C-alpha angles and dihedrals in degrees: 000000000000118000120225116233114224113206107204096172125060142155089224094079098163094048091047090050094053091044090052090051091051091048096040090237104123089130089068096047119105116203112184120234114262089250088069092057092050094047091047091056091049096050092044089053091047098046098030095229137090125265129193120243089239092055093049094045092049091050091048091052091048088054091054102265113150118199113246096011124110122209104239096173113121115255115249114255120234118237116236 
C-alpha cells in the first residue's frame, strides 16, 4: 500500500490556502508570519540566491525568533 505524502509547508501560500479551503483542511495549513517573508527577501538580496520560506523560518527560530512576539528590550547604546 502506497502512503500519501502530505506537504504542510509550501512557498505557494495562496494556492495552498485555496486548496485547504476546498479540502476543508485549514487546520493543517501553515502560513508563515509576515516577518519570515521580509527576512527571506533580505537574505535573498544579501546572498543573491533563493531560499524557501521553510528554510528561513527554521533559521529564524534557531536564532531565537518566536512567532508573534516582539522584542521590547531596549537596544544597547554604543559608547563614543
